[in-house]
C-alpha positions as CSV (number, residue, x, y, z in Angstrom):
1,M,34.4,208.2,99.5
2,A,36.7,205.8,98.0
3,G,38.8,205.6,101.3
4,R,36.4,205.1,103.0
5,S,35.0,201.9,100.6
6,A,38.6,201.0,100.8
7,S,37.9,200.7,104.5
8,R,35.3,199.1,104.3
9,S,36.2,195.9,101.9
10,V,38.4,195.4,104.4
11,S,36.5,195.1,106.9
12,R,34.2,192.7,105.0
13,S,36.3,190.3,104.8
14,P,34.8,187.0,103.1
15,T,36.8,185.0,105.7
16,P,34.0,184.6,108.9
17,S,34.9,185.6,111.3
18,T,33.5,182.0,112.9
19,V,34.0,178.6,111.9
20,R,31.9,175.6,113.3
21,S,32.1,171.9,112.8
22,A,30.4,169.8,110.7
23,T,29.5,167.9,113.7
24,P,26.7,169.5,115.0
25,E,27.8,167.6,119.4
26,N,30.5,170.1,118.9
27,G,31.3,172.6,121.4
28,P,30.9,177.1,120.7
29,A,32.6,177.6,117.8
30,L,36.0,178.4,118.0
31,K,36.7,181.9,116.8
32,R,40.2,182.0,114.4
33,K,41.9,185.0,113.7
34,R,41.7,187.2,111.4
35,S,44.7,186.8,108.9
36,L,46.6,190.7,108.5
37,S,47.4,190.1,105.0
38,R,44.6,191.9,102.8
39,S,44.5,190.3,100.1
40,I,41.8,189.5,98.4
41,S,42.1,185.7,98.2
42,P,39.4,183.5,97.2
43,P,37.8,181.8,100.4
44,P,38.8,178.4,101.5
45,V,36.4,175.6,99.7
46,R,34.2,174.0,101.9
47,R,34.4,170.1,101.8
48,K,31.2,168.9,102.5
49,P,30.8,165.5,104.8
50,S,31.1,162.3,101.5
51,P,27.4,161.0,100.7
52,P,27.4,157.0,102.7
53,A,27.3,154.3,100.3
54,E,24.8,152.2,98.9
55,N,24.8,149.7,101.2
56,G,25.5,151.3,104.7
57,N,29.2,152.1,105.0
58,T,30.1,155.4,105.7
59,N,34.2,155.0,105.8
60,G,34.4,155.7,102.4
61,T,35.9,152.3,100.9
62,V,34.4,150.2,98.3
63,A,32.4,147.6,100.1
64,V,33.1,143.6,99.5
65,A,31.2,141.9,96.9
66,A,28.6,139.7,97.8
67,P,28.8,135.9,97.5
68,N,26.3,136.0,94.6
69,G,27.6,139.0,93.0
70,M,29.5,141.6,92.0
71,D,27.4,144.9,91.5
72,S,27.6,147.5,88.9
73,S,30.3,149.1,90.3
74,A,32.7,146.7,91.1
75,K,32.5,145.0,87.6
76,A,33.4,148.5,86.2
77,E,36.1,149.1,88.8
78,F,37.6,145.5,87.6
79,A,37.2,146.4,84.3
80,K,39.2,149.3,84.3
81,L,42.4,148.0,86.9
82,L,42.4,145.0,84.4
83,G,42.6,147.3,81.5
84,S,45.3,150.4,83.2
85,R,49.2,148.8,82.0
86,S,50.5,149.0,85.5
87,G,47.4,147.1,87.1
88,G,45.9,149.6,89.1
89,A,45.8,150.8,92.3
90,Y,46.4,148.3,95.6
91,I,43.4,146.0,96.0
92,P,43.3,143.8,99.7
93,P,43.9,140.5,99.2
94,A,40.7,139.7,99.6
95,R,39.1,141.9,97.1
96,L,41.0,140.6,94.5
97,R,40.0,137.0,95.3
98,A,36.4,138.0,95.2
99,M,36.9,139.7,92.0
100,Q,38.8,136.8,90.2
101,A,36.5,134.3,91.4
102,E,33.7,136.1,89.9
103,A,35.3,136.5,86.7
104,A,36.1,133.2,86.6
105,K,32.5,132.1,86.2
106,D,31.8,133.5,82.8
107,K,35.0,132.0,81.1
108,T,34.1,134.0,77.6
109,S,34.8,137.1,79.8
110,A,37.3,139.2,78.8
111,E,38.1,139.8,82.7
112,Y,38.6,135.8,82.6
113,Q,41.1,136.2,79.5
114,R,42.7,138.8,80.9
115,L,43.1,137.1,84.2
116,S,44.1,133.6,82.2
117,W,46.7,136.1,79.8
118,D,48.7,137.2,82.8
119,A,48.7,133.8,84.2
120,L,50.0,132.2,81.2
121,R,52.9,134.9,80.6
122,K,54.8,134.5,84.5
123,S,54.5,130.4,84.1
124,I,56.1,131.3,80.8
125,N,58.7,133.4,82.3
126,G,59.4,131.3,85.5
127,L,60.0,128.0,83.4
128,I,62.6,130.3,81.5
129,N,64.2,131.3,83.9
130,K,64.8,128.1,85.8
131,V,65.8,126.4,82.9
132,N,69.5,124.7,82.9
133,V,70.9,121.2,81.6
134,S,69.7,119.6,85.0
135,N,65.7,120.4,84.4
136,I,65.5,121.1,81.0
137,K,64.2,117.6,80.4
138,H,61.4,118.5,83.0
139,V,61.0,122.1,82.5
140,I,60.1,120.6,78.7
141,P,56.5,118.9,80.0
142,E,55.5,122.1,82.3
143,L,55.9,124.2,78.6
144,F,54.2,122.3,76.8
145,G,51.4,122.3,79.5
146,E,51.1,126.0,78.7
147,N,48.8,127.2,75.9
148,L,52.1,127.9,73.8
149,I,50.5,128.8,70.8
150,R,48.0,131.5,72.6
151,G,51.5,132.6,73.9
152,K,53.9,132.5,71.5
153,G,54.8,135.9,71.4
154,L,55.4,135.9,74.9
155,F,57.3,132.0,74.7
156,A,59.5,134.6,72.0
157,R,60.1,137.6,73.5
158,S,61.3,136.2,76.8
159,I,63.5,134.0,76.1
160,M,65.3,136.3,73.8
161,R,65.4,138.6,76.9
162,A,66.7,135.8,79.1
163,Q,69.3,134.9,76.9
164,A,70.4,138.3,76.1
165,S,70.7,138.6,79.6
166,S,73.0,135.8,79.7
167,L,75.2,134.7,77.3
168,P,76.5,131.1,78.9
169,F,73.0,129.9,79.1
170,T,72.6,130.6,75.3
171,P,72.9,126.8,74.3
172,I,70.4,125.8,76.9
173,F,67.6,128.2,75.8
174,A,69.0,126.8,72.1
175,A,68.0,123.2,72.9
176,L,64.4,125.0,74.8
177,V,63.5,126.6,71.3
178,A,65.0,123.2,69.5
179,I,62.9,120.7,71.4
180,I,59.7,123.2,71.3
181,N,60.0,123.2,67.1
182,T,59.8,120.0,67.0
183,K,56.2,119.2,68.5
184,L,55.0,123.5,67.2
185,P,57.5,124.8,64.3
186,Q,55.4,128.1,64.1
187,V,57.3,128.5,67.6
188,G,60.2,128.1,66.7
189,E,60.3,130.1,63.3
190,L,59.0,133.0,65.3
191,V,61.7,133.4,67.6
192,L,63.9,132.8,64.4
193,I,62.4,135.7,62.8
194,R,62.7,137.8,65.3
195,L,66.3,136.9,66.2
196,I,67.1,137.7,62.1
197,S,65.1,140.9,62.5
198,Q,66.6,141.9,65.2
199,F,70.0,141.1,63.7
200,R,69.4,143.4,61.1
201,R,67.8,146.8,63.2
202,A,71.0,146.3,65.8
203,Y,73.5,145.9,63.0
204,K,71.9,149.5,61.2
205,R,72.2,150.4,64.6
206,N,76.1,150.3,65.3
207,D,74.3,147.9,68.2
208,K,77.6,145.8,69.3
209,T,76.1,144.5,72.2
210,V,72.2,143.4,70.9
211,C,74.5,142.2,67.0
212,H,76.8,140.0,69.6
213,A,74.3,138.3,71.5
214,T,71.6,137.9,68.7
215,S,74.1,136.2,66.2
216,T,75.0,134.4,69.4
217,F,71.7,133.1,69.4
218,I,71.2,132.3,65.7
219,A,74.9,130.4,65.8
220,H,73.5,127.8,68.5
221,L,69.9,127.5,66.7
222,C,72.1,126.4,63.3
223,N,73.9,124.3,65.4
224,Q,70.7,122.8,66.9
225,F,69.1,122.4,62.7
226,V,66.4,125.1,63.4
227,A,68.2,127.6,61.2
228,H,69.7,126.5,57.9
229,E,73.6,127.3,57.5
230,I,72.6,129.9,54.8
231,V,71.5,132.6,57.4
232,A,74.9,131.6,58.9
233,L,77.2,132.2,56.2
234,Q,75.1,135.5,55.4
235,I,76.0,136.8,58.7
236,L,79.6,136.0,58.4
237,L,80.1,137.7,55.0
238,L,77.9,140.5,55.7
239,C,80.4,141.8,58.8
240,L,83.2,140.4,56.7
241,D,82.0,142.7,53.8
242,R,83.1,146.1,54.9
243,P,85.1,145.0,57.9
244,T,85.6,147.9,60.7
245,D,87.3,146.6,65.0
246,D,82.9,145.7,65.9
247,S,82.0,143.7,62.8
248,I,85.3,142.0,62.8
249,E,84.8,141.4,66.8
250,V,81.5,140.0,66.2
251,A,82.3,138.0,63.3
252,V,85.5,135.9,65.6
253,G,82.3,135.6,68.2
254,F,80.2,134.0,66.1
255,M,82.4,132.5,63.7
256,R,83.6,130.5,67.4
257,E,80.1,129.4,68.1
258,V,79.1,127.8,64.0
259,G,82.8,127.1,62.7
260,L,82.4,123.4,64.0
261,F,78.8,122.6,62.3
262,L,80.0,125.0,59.5
263,G,83.4,122.6,59.1
264,E,80.9,119.6,58.9
265,N,78.2,120.5,57.1
266,S,79.1,123.7,54.4
267,P,83.2,122.7,54.2
268,K,83.5,124.6,50.6
269,A,81.6,127.8,52.6
270,N,83.7,127.6,55.6
271,N,87.6,127.6,54.1
272,T,85.9,130.7,52.1
273,V,85.0,132.9,55.5
274,F,88.3,131.9,57.0
275,E,90.3,132.8,53.9
276,R,87.9,136.1,54.3
277,F,89.5,136.3,57.4
278,R,92.9,135.7,56.4
279,A,92.7,138.4,53.7
280,V,91.1,141.5,56.7
281,L,94.2,140.7,58.7
282,H,96.5,140.7,56.2
283,E,95.4,144.4,54.9
284,G,95.9,145.8,59.0
285,A,93.5,148.1,58.0
286,I,92.0,147.1,61.9
287,S,93.3,147.4,65.2
288,K,95.7,145.1,66.6
289,R,93.3,143.7,69.1
290,C,90.8,142.4,66.1
291,Q,93.8,141.4,64.4
292,Y,95.1,139.4,68.0
293,M,91.4,137.5,68.1
294,I,91.3,136.8,64.4
295,E,94.8,134.5,65.1
296,V,92.5,133.1,68.4
297,L,90.3,132.2,65.8
298,F,92.5,130.4,63.2
299,Q,94.2,128.6,66.5
300,V,90.7,127.7,67.5
301,R,90.0,126.1,64.1
302,K,93.6,124.2,64.4
303,D,92.3,122.9,67.7
304,K,88.9,121.0,66.5
305,Y,87.1,123.7,69.0
306,K,87.8,121.6,71.7
307,D,86.2,124.2,74.0
308,N,83.5,125.4,71.6
309,P,81.8,122.4,70.8
310,A,78.9,122.7,68.7
311,V,76.1,120.6,70.9
312,P,77.4,120.7,74.4
313,E,77.0,116.9,76.5
314,G,73.9,116.8,77.7
315,L,71.6,119.5,75.8
316,D,71.4,117.1,72.7
317,L,68.1,115.5,72.9
318,V,66.7,116.2,69.2
319,E,66.7,113.0,66.8
320,E,68.1,113.6,63.5
321,E,64.9,113.0,61.8
322,E,62.7,115.1,64.0
323,Q,64.4,118.3,63.4
324,I,63.3,120.9,61.4
325,T,65.3,123.5,59.7
326,H,63.9,126.9,58.6
327,R,65.1,128.1,55.7
328,I,64.5,132.0,56.4
329,T,67.8,134.2,55.1
330,L,68.6,137.8,56.1
331,D,67.2,139.0,52.7
332,D,63.6,137.3,53.1
333,T,60.7,140.1,54.3
334,L,59.9,139.1,57.4
335,Q,56.9,139.4,59.8
336,V,57.6,140.0,62.9
337,Q,54.0,139.7,64.8
338,E,54.8,142.3,67.3
339,G,50.5,142.1,68.2
340,L,50.9,138.4,69.6
341,N,52.9,140.5,72.7
342,L,49.7,142.3,73.6
343,F,46.6,140.6,75.0
344,K,43.0,140.2,72.8
345,V,40.0,139.1,73.6
346,D,39.3,136.3,71.5
347,P,36.1,135.4,70.8
348,N,36.7,131.3,69.8
349,F,38.6,131.5,73.3
350,L,37.3,127.8,74.9
351,A,37.0,126.5,71.1
352,N,41.1,127.4,71.3
353,E,41.4,126.6,74.6
354,E,40.5,123.2,73.5
355,K,42.3,122.6,70.5
356,Y,45.1,123.3,72.2
357,A,44.1,120.2,75.1
358,E,44.2,117.7,72.4
359,I,47.5,119.1,70.8
360,K,49.4,118.3,74.5
361,R,47.4,115.1,75.1
362,E,48.9,114.0,71.9
363,I,52.5,115.8,72.9
364,L,52.6,115.0,76.3
365,G,50.6,111.5,76.5
366,D,47.2,110.9,78.0
367,S,48.9,109.5,81.4
368,D,47.1,113.4,83.2
369,D,44.0,111.8,82.0
370,E,43.9,108.3,83.2
371,D,45.2,109.1,86.1
372,E,42.4,111.8,86.8
373,S,39.7,109.4,85.5
374,G,40.7,106.7,87.7
375,S,39.8,104.6,85.2
376,G,43.1,101.0,85.0
377,S,42.4,99.7,81.3
378,D,45.6,100.6,80.1
379,Y,47.2,98.0,82.8
380,S,49.9,96.7,80.1
381,D,50.8,100.5,79.2
382,E,52.0,100.9,83.2
383,E,53.3,97.9,83.1
384,S,55.8,98.1,79.6
385,E,56.6,101.7,81.1
386,D,57.5,100.3,84.5
387,E,59.9,97.8,81.9
388,A,61.3,101.2,80.6
389,V,62.2,102.7,83.7
390,A,63.7,99.3,85.0
391,P,66.5,99.4,83.3
392,E,67.6,102.9,85.0
393,K,66.9,101.8,88.2
394,A,70.1,99.2,87.7
395,G,72.1,102.1,87.0
396,I,76.0,102.5,85.5
397,T,78.6,100.2,87.2
398,D,81.3,102.6,87.2
399,M,84.6,100.5,86.7
400,T,87.2,103.2,86.4
401,E,86.8,104.0,90.2
402,T,86.2,107.3,90.2
403,N,84.1,107.5,92.9
404,L,86.8,106.1,95.0
405,I,88.9,108.4,93.8
406,N,87.1,111.3,94.5
407,L,86.5,109.8,98.1
408,R,90.3,110.0,98.3
409,R,90.5,113.1,97.2
410,T,88.5,114.7,99.7
411,I,89.6,112.4,102.5
412,Y,93.3,113.9,101.7
413,L,92.5,117.7,101.0
414,T,90.1,117.5,104.5
415,I,93.2,116.2,106.1
416,M,95.9,118.8,105.0
417,N,93.5,121.6,105.4
418,S,93.0,121.0,109.1
419,L,94.7,122.6,111.8
420,N,94.8,119.9,114.9
421,F,93.7,116.3,115.3
422,E,90.7,117.4,116.6
423,E,88.7,119.3,113.1
424,A,90.3,116.9,111.1
425,V,88.4,113.9,112.8
426,H,85.2,116.2,113.3
427,K,85.6,117.3,109.0
428,L,85.7,113.6,108.5
429,M,83.1,112.5,110.1
430,K,80.9,114.6,107.9
431,I,82.0,112.9,104.9
432,N,79.9,110.5,103.2
433,I,82.1,107.2,102.8
434,P,79.6,104.7,100.8
435,E,78.9,101.2,103.3
436,G,82.0,98.8,102.8
437,R,84.6,101.4,102.0
438,E,85.3,102.7,105.7
439,I,88.7,101.5,105.3
440,E,89.6,103.2,102.7
441,M,89.3,106.8,105.4
442,C,91.9,104.2,106.9
443,N,94.3,103.8,104.1
444,M,94.7,107.5,103.6
445,I,94.8,108.6,106.8
446,I,98.2,105.7,106.8
447,E,99.1,107.3,103.7
448,C,98.8,110.8,104.7
449,C,101.5,109.7,107.4
450,S,103.7,107.6,105.6
451,Q,104.0,111.0,103.2
452,E,106.3,113.2,105.8
453,R,109.7,113.9,106.1
454,S,109.3,112.6,109.9
455,Y,107.2,111.1,111.7
456,N,103.5,113.5,113.0
457,Q,102.1,112.4,115.9
458,F,99.0,114.4,114.3
459,Y,97.9,111.7,112.4
460,G,98.6,109.3,115.0
461,L,95.7,111.3,117.8
462,I,93.7,110.7,114.5
463,G,93.6,107.8,114.4
464,E,93.4,106.7,118.1
465,R,90.3,109.4,118.3
466,F,88.8,108.1,115.7
467,C,89.2,103.7,116.9
468,K,87.9,105.3,120.2
469,L,84.8,106.7,118.8
470,N,83.3,103.4,116.8
471,R,84.1,99.8,116.5
472,V,84.1,99.5,112.8
473,W,86.9,102.2,112.8
474,T,89.0,100.0,115.0
475,D,88.1,96.5,113.1
476,C,89.4,99.1,110.0
477,F,92.8,100.2,111.3
478,Q,93.3,96.7,112.2
479,E,92.7,95.3,109.0
480,A,95.1,97.8,107.7
481,F,97.7,96.6,110.2
482,V,98.1,92.7,108.8
483,K,97.9,94.2,104.4
484,Y,100.8,96.9,105.9
485,Y,102.8,94.0,107.6
486,D,103.0,92.1,104.8
487,T,103.0,94.3,102.4
488,I,105.9,96.3,104.6
489,H,109.1,95.6,102.2
490,R,107.5,97.7,99.4
491,Y,107.9,100.8,101.1
492,E,111.2,102.4,101.4
493,T,113.0,103.4,104.3
494,N,111.1,106.3,105.0
495,K,107.7,105.7,105.1
496,L,108.1,102.7,107.2
497,R,109.3,104.3,110.0
498,N,106.7,106.8,109.4
499,I,103.8,104.5,109.2
500,A,105.1,101.6,112.1
501,R,105.3,104.5,115.0
502,F,102.2,105.4,114.2
503,F,100.9,101.8,114.4
504,G,103.2,101.9,117.6
505,H,101.0,104.7,119.1
506,L,98.0,103.1,118.4
507,L,99.2,99.9,120.4
508,A,100.7,101.8,123.0
509,S,97.1,104.3,123.4
510,D,95.3,101.0,123.3
511,G,93.4,101.7,119.9
512,I,93.9,98.7,118.3
513,S,94.1,95.0,120.3
514,W,97.8,93.8,120.8
515,A,96.2,90.4,119.5
516,V,97.4,91.6,115.7
517,L,100.8,90.9,116.7
518,H,100.0,87.3,116.0
519,V,100.8,87.8,112.2
520,V,104.1,88.5,113.9
521,H,107.2,85.2,113.7
522,M,109.9,86.5,115.2
523,N,112.5,83.9,113.3
524,E,115.2,83.5,110.6
525,D,112.9,82.3,108.0
526,E,109.9,84.0,108.1
527,T,111.5,88.1,108.7
528,T,112.6,89.9,106.3
529,S,115.2,93.4,106.7
530,S,112.0,95.1,106.6
531,S,110.0,93.4,108.6
532,R,112.4,93.4,112.0
533,I,113.1,97.4,111.1
534,F,109.4,97.5,111.3
535,V,108.9,95.6,114.6
536,K,112.0,97.8,116.0
537,I,110.6,100.7,115.1
538,L,107.2,99.7,116.4
539,C,108.8,98.5,119.5
540,T,110.8,101.7,120.3
541,E,107.7,103.5,120.0
542,M,105.3,102.0,122.4
543,L,108.6,101.6,124.6
544,E,108.7,105.3,124.5
545,M,105.3,105.7,125.7
546,L,104.9,103.0,128.0
547,G,107.8,102.4,129.2
548,I,110.3,99.0,129.6
549,A,108.7,97.7,132.9
550,K,104.5,98.5,131.5
551,L,105.7,97.5,128.2
552,S,107.0,93.8,129.5
553,E,104.1,93.3,131.8
554,R,101.7,93.8,128.9
555,F,103.6,90.8,127.4
556,K,103.3,89.2,130.0
557,I,99.0,89.2,130.0
558,P,98.4,85.8,130.3
559,D,94.7,86.1,127.8
560,L,97.2,87.6,124.7
561,Q,100.1,84.8,124.7
562,P,99.1,83.0,121.8
563,A,98.7,86.0,119.8
564,F,102.7,87.1,121.1
565,A,103.2,83.0,120.3
566,G,105.3,84.0,117.3
567,M,106.6,87.0,118.3
568,F,108.8,85.4,121.3
569,P,108.9,81.2,120.0
570,M,109.6,79.3,122.3
571,D,108.6,75.8,120.0
572,N,112.4,75.2,118.8
573,P,115.8,76.4,119.9
574,K,116.8,77.5,117.3
575,N,114.1,80.0,116.6
576,T,113.9,81.4,120.3
577,R,117.6,82.0,120.3
578,F,117.1,84.3,116.8
579,A,114.2,86.1,119.1
580,I,116.5,86.9,122.1
581,N,119.4,88.2,120.0
582,Y,117.1,90.7,118.1
583,F,115.3,92.0,120.9
584,T,118.0,92.1,122.9
585,S,120.0,94.1,120.0
586,I,116.6,96.4,120.1
587,G,117.1,97.5,123.8
588,L,113.9,95.3,124.9
589,G,115.9,92.2,126.4
590,R,113.8,92.9,129.4
591,V,110.9,91.1,127.4
592,T,113.2,88.1,126.6
593,E,113.1,86.4,130.2
594,G,110.8,84.1,129.6
595,M,112.7,82.7,126.0
596,R,115.7,82.8,128.7
597,E,114.5,80.2,131.0
598,Y,113.2,77.9,127.8
599,L,116.9,78.1,126.6
600,A,118.7,77.0,129.9
601,N,116.5,74.3,130.8
602,A,116.0,73.2,126.8
603,P,118.7,70.5,127.2
604,K,116.8,68.8,130.5
605,L,113.3,69.1,128.4
606,L,115.0,67.5,125.6
607,A,116.6,64.6,127.0
608,A,114.4,63.9,129.1
609,K,112.0,63.6,125.9
610,H,114.9,61.8,124.4
611,A,115.0,59.2,127.2
612,A,110.7,59.0,127.1
613,M,111.3,57.6,123.5
614,Q,114.2,55.9,123.9
615,A,112.4,54.0,126.4
616,A,109.3,53.6,124.3
617,E,111.7,52.2,121.6
618,S,112.8,49.2,123.5
619,A,109.2,48.2,125.5
620,S,108.7,48.4,121.8
621,S,111.7,46.6,120.4
622,D,111.8,43.5,123.4
623,S,108.0,42.7,122.6
624,D,109.3,41.6,119.0
625,S,112.6,39.9,120.2
626,S,110.1,37.2,122.0
627,S,108.1,36.8,119.0
628,D,111.6,35.9,117.3
629,I,112.7,33.3,119.9
630,T,109.6,31.6,119.2
631,T,109.7,31.7,115.6
632,S,113.3,30.5,115.4
633,T,112.4,27.6,117.6
634,E,109.5,26.4,115.2
635,D,112.2,27.0,112.4
636,S,114.0,24.1,114.5
637,D,112.3,21.7,114.0
638,S,110.7,22.7,110.9
639,A,111.8,20.2,107.8
640,S,111.6,22.7,104.6
641,D,114.2,25.1,105.7
642,S,113.8,27.8,102.4
643,E,110.3,28.6,103.4
644,S,111.0,29.7,107.1
645,D,114.2,31.7,105.3
646,Y,111.1,33.0,103.2
647,S,108.7,33.1,106.2
648,R,110.1,34.3,109.3
649,S,113.3,35.7,108.5
650,P,113.0,39.1,111.9
651,P,114.7,42.5,111.3
652,P,118.4,43.0,111.1
653,R,118.3,45.3,113.6
654,R,116.4,43.3,116.8
655,R,118.5,40.8,118.7
656,R,119.2,36.8,117.6
657,P,118.8,34.0,119.4
658,V,121.4,31.1,119.7
659,S,120.7,28.5,116.7
660,Y,122.6,26.2,115.0
661,S,120.3,26.1,112.4
662,R,120.4,27.1,108.5
663,S,121.6,30.5,107.5
664,R,118.3,32.2,107.2
665,S,119.7,34.7,104.9
666,R,116.5,36.3,102.7
667,S,119.1,35.8,99.8
668,P,118.2,33.7,96.3
669,P,119.3,30.0,95.8
670,P,122.8,29.4,94.8
671,T,122.2,29.7,91.0
672,K,122.4,33.5,91.1
673,R,124.2,35.6,91.5
674,R,124.4,37.7,95.1
675,R,126.4,40.9,96.4
676,D,126.4,39.5,99.8
677,S,128.5,36.2,100.1
678,I,128.1,33.7,103.7
679,S,130.4,35.3,106.0
680,P,132.8,32.6,108.1
681,S,131.4,31.0,111.0
682,R,132.2,28.4,113.4
683,S,128.8,26.3,112.4
684,P,129.5,24.0,109.6
685,P,129.4,24.6,106.2
686,P,125.7,23.7,104.5
687,R,126.0,19.8,103.3
688,R,124.5,20.3,100.8
689,R,125.4,23.9,98.9
690,A,128.8,23.5,97.2
691,S,131.4,25.9,98.0
692,P,131.2,29.2,95.4
693,P,134.1,29.3,93.0
694,P,136.2,31.8,93.0
695,P,135.0,33.9,90.7
696,R,132.3,34.6,93.5
697,R,134.9,34.8,96.6
698,R,135.6,38.9,95.3
699,Y,131.7,39.4,96.6
700,A,132.9,38.2,99.8
701,D,133.3,40.5,102.4
702,S,136.8,40.0,103.4
703,P,139.1,38.9,101.0
704,S,141.5,36.5,102.7
705,P,140.1,32.4,103.8
706,P,137.5,31.5,105.9
707,P,139.7,28.8,108.0
708,R,142.1,31.1,109.2
709,R,139.7,33.1,111.0
710,R,138.4,31.7,113.5
711,S,138.9,33.8,116.6
712,P,136.3,37.4,115.8
713,S,137.7,40.6,116.7
714,P,136.0,43.7,117.0
715,P,136.9,45.8,114.0
716,P,138.1,49.4,114.9
717,R,135.4,51.1,113.0
718,R,132.1,50.6,111.5
719,R,131.8,47.7,109.2
720,K,128.9,46.2,106.9
721,Y,126.8,43.6,108.7
722,S,126.8,40.2,107.6
723,R,123.3,39.1,107.0
724,S,123.8,35.3,107.8
725,P,123.5,35.3,111.6
726,S,126.8,33.1,113.5
727,R,127.0,31.2,117.1
728,T,128.9,34.1,118.4
729,P,127.2,36.6,120.9
730,P,126.4,39.9,120.5
731,R,128.5,41.9,122.5
732,R,125.1,44.1,123.3
733,N,122.6,43.3,125.4
734,G,120.1,45.6,123.3
735,G,119.6,43.8,120.4
736,G,122.2,45.1,118.1
737,R,123.3,43.2,114.7
738,A,125.7,40.1,114.3
739,R,129.4,41.7,113.1
740,D,131.8,40.9,110.8
741,A,134.2,37.8,112.1
742,S,137.0,39.2,109.4
743,E,140.1,41.5,110.8
744,T,140.2,42.9,107.6
745,P,138.2,45.9,106.6
746,P,135.3,44.8,104.3
747,R,136.3,45.9,100.9
748,R,133.7,49.1,99.8
749,R,132.0,49.1,96.6
């Protein structure tokens, strides 16, 4: 019976032989294979189909709330999601927006307060994470725009975490806390309390990393006058009381940050701390590494903390009268208020939000409200703000030329880091050069070229490419040519050679116009040895690139002859001869053909010019002679000889007519002494004039008596002319002067 019952139990297995689908549309039921195991496991649970939702959905998902409101199940789900720490399961964005919109309708509800709390936390974290020296002035108004009174716990936690993860930004975070502390002291106090509490816990746990980060933050809060110097001294004495390697390391790092502040505000206490450092160093109970750290600290103090300023540049943003210092020590009983980090439903949520809105208006001003209302009642305030902004628009005038130095450095580094001239030009064109500073690019290219030991064609190709890219660069290089030619005597020979070959390349490649050669005046007076060497190397470079035939053709272009007038002078034979000799000596005799022709024809040209001048002079002398004849005729008929002598005296070079009138010399009456006596002539002596006494004859042209000098003979050399006309006709037809009849040469005085 027992075996029979056992077999019967096996045959009557609870597993059905056939399993049908839940849907009646399926065909005949599929047969399942009977399990070979004879276990008495319970049969599988048959899952019943879920009942349809109330709104008619059969897919098993929660329906989106209707626009007019959420049902009780949706509200319960939303409350459950808000209450969970991780945010709950995934919610489709459309469903989440609908739930948030429904919750926002009732601002006193816990759901809305939780949403605003999460938004506040994210906003504070984002602003703290993006703050730096350049944007701290813009982040501060945004932070004040958030409810920092409600979220002061969030702010303290976020800024402490950010500081611990990025110690180099500690001065920025300290400046941020200092600014907020001026308007909301309770926020700055909470941050300081939490920092001191964290330092005490970390010190007890021997957590050097947290101690170092926290003490650094406290040090910079002391520098910003948020914390009192007492807490800094207490930290130092605590670390130095029982010195270990870790405590000495924390104390040294803390002292480097706060040492300058303590030296200015508590010099006696600062000296005491350094004496303690010296004692620890002399005891030798610490490692060599820590001893070296203390020695470095003394050197930093000796250098007056030049690498560790109390307040870095750009972060001194709090006025001295607005600073609020909190006197909190290590021994105080501290209330860290950890509950401020958690969300709690505020029954007076709207009232507290309204209060903070008023505080925000006091801090930031009413500019936002005025813009929203659109009122123009405060037009005068806007004008005052514009006037306050006006000086900022003017900017700061940089008289040190820092920007110019930086521009030159950039150009130099760009040229030196280029592999070929095309890469150099491509990089140089990308440099943002201020308008009017294009000449600096040309000057730097030329200066870089001059610094080379020998000329590098790399620079010539750069200059050529620039000149062919834009007319602006062509004008700049032409201006540079004039400047460097005028100041070429300031450069040594090697630099002079490189500069000359550079400009020779530009001229030969038609990078700049040949009209710039108008500044070259090839003569002995206007050139120096440096300028002659410059022109020689310049022409030699052009000769190598063009050849003598093409170079001579260029110098014969008719349109450029006015520019070459100084380089190939043909105004003076002396200058022409100098230029011919110069160009011949440097191997450019072919370009002097025009000057040689001019020099060969110069005597004929000068003779013709001189003859023309003489003809013009003789024509003018003939007209003067005819007027003299008329004047002498009138004088012979005149009774007043003295008046005619003074009024009608002819010039000494003009031809004298034969006249028997008295002497027409312009000498004063005989009573006065005269240096020029009357020369002997054939005309009878004047009756009314007595012969001069012997002492006066020493002034005569000849010492011999006049009777013996009847026949005048021409003297062998040129002698002094007499002012009185004689009867002897002149020997020359060209209006020569009457010579003295004396045979003896006149006495020279």
